[in-house]
C-alpha positions as CSV (number, residue, x, y, z in Angstrom):
1,X,-17.5,-25.0,-31.4
2,X,-20.5,-25.5,-34.3
3,X,-22.4,-28.5,-34.9
4,X,-25.6,-29.7,-37.3
5,X,-27.9,-31.4,-35.1
6,X,-29.3,-32.8,-38.2
7,X,-26.3,-34.7,-38.8
8,X,-25.8,-36.3,-35.3
9,X,-29.1,-37.0,-35.0
10,X,-27.7,-39.1,-38.8
11,X,-24.8,-40.1,-37.5
12,X,-26.5,-41.7,-34.0
13,X,-28.9,-43.9,-36.0
14,X,-25.4,-44.6,-38.1
15,X,-24.2,-45.9,-34.8
16,X,-27.1,-47.7,-33.9
17,X,-27.9,-49.8,-37.7
18,X,-24.9,-50.9,-37.3
19,X,-24.6,-52.2,-33.4
20,X,-22.0,-49.8,-32.7
21,X,-22.2,-50.2,-29.2
22,X,-18.6,-47.3,-28.2
23,X,-19.3,-45.2,-31.2
24,X,-23.0,-44.7,-29.9
25,X,-22.1,-44.2,-25.9
26,X,-19.4,-41.9,-26.6
27,X,-22.7,-39.1,-28.4
28,X,-24.0,-38.5,-25.0
29,X,-23.4,-35.9,-22.6
30,X,-21.7,-37.2,-19.3
31,X,-25.0,-36.4,-17.8
32,X,-27.2,-37.6,-20.7
33,X,-30.7,-38.8,-19.6
34,X,-33.2,-40.9,-21.6
35,X,-36.6,-41.1,-21.5
36,X,-37.7,-44.1,-23.3
37,X,-41.7,-44.9,-23.7
38,X,-41.0,-48.5,-25.3
39,X,-42.7,-51.1,-23.8
40,X,-43.3,-48.9,-20.9
41,X,-41.7,-46.0,-20.1
42,X,-38.2,-45.6,-18.6
43,X,-35.9,-42.7,-17.3
44,X,-32.1,-44.1,-17.5
45,X,-29.3,-41.9,-16.4
46,X,-25.6,-42.7,-15.6
47,X,-23.2,-44.8,-18.4
48,X,-23.4,-47.7,-17.2
49,X,-26.6,-47.5,-17.7
50,X,-27.1,-46.2,-20.5
51,X,-24.7,-49.0,-21.4
52,X,-27.0,-51.6,-20.6
53,X,-30.5,-50.4,-22.4
54,X,-28.0,-49.9,-25.3
55,X,-26.7,-53.1,-25.6
56,X,-30.7,-54.3,-25.1
57,X,-32.5,-52.5,-27.8
58,X,-28.6,-53.7,-30.4
59,X,-29.9,-57.1,-29.0
60,X,-33.5,-56.6,-28.7
61,X,-34.9,-53.6,-31.3
62,X,-32.5,-53.4,-33.9
63,X,-32.7,-50.3,-36.3
64,X,-33.5,-50.0,-40.1
65,X,-33.6,-47.5,-42.3
66,X,-34.6,-43.5,-41.4
67,X,-38.2,-42.7,-42.0
68,X,-38.2,-39.1,-41.5
69,X,-36.3,-36.1,-40.0
70,X,-37.2,-32.9,-39.1
71,X,-35.5,-29.2,-37.0
72,X,-37.1,-29.0,-33.3
73,X,-37.3,-26.3,-31.6
74,X,-35.3,-28.4,-28.8
75,X,-33.1,-30.1,-30.8
76,X,-33.9,-32.4,-33.8
77,X,-36.5,-35.4,-34.5
78,X,-36.0,-38.1,-36.2
79,X,-37.6,-40.8,-37.1
80,X,-36.8,-44.9,-38.0
81,X,-37.6,-48.3,-38.6
82,X,-37.2,-51.2,-36.1
83,X,-38.8,-54.9,-35.4
84,X,-41.5,-53.2,-34.1
85,X,-43.1,-50.3,-36.2
86,X,-41.3,-46.9,-36.3
87,X,-39.5,-45.1,-33.1
88,X,-39.7,-41.6,-33.1
89,X,-36.8,-40.0,-30.7
90,X,-36.4,-35.9,-30.3
91,X,-31.9,-35.3,-29.5
92,X,-31.0,-32.2,-27.4
93,X,-27.7,-31.7,-27.0
94,X,-25.5,-29.0,-25.3
95,X,-23.1,-27.0,-26.3
96,X,-20.5,-29.0,-27.3
97,X,-22.5,-31.3,-29.7
98,X,-23.4,-33.9,-27.1
99,X,-26.6,-36.3,-26.6
100,X,-28.0,-34.4,-23.1
101,X,-31.6,-35.7,-23.5
102,X,-33.3,-38.4,-25.8
103,X,-36.6,-39.6,-25.7
104,X,-38.0,-41.9,-28.0
105,X,-41.2,-43.8,-28.0
106,X,-42.8,-45.7,-31.3
107,X,-44.4,-42.7,-33.7
108,X,-48.2,-43.1,-33.8
């Protein structure tokens, strides 16, 4: 099955902006890993940990507008505005188009 990695990244940002925790979690592969460089580096794995991470993100750091969107060798890079500034997220996907790895951090 074919998918558009840039469209998945935009759908992710749309779900984030809408505060739709179920839509966000559905986008992740079962074995997904999130590396978060916000306020200290954290690595998040497992469904319960992802849910807790996203509940905090949605409450404390709601996403605003899209800043930039680009292809990368590993997937897609999206930049977006939050209450603390511009964030950058690098997505890597599995063959079905689900997020297998997300690296996010403040943009420099």
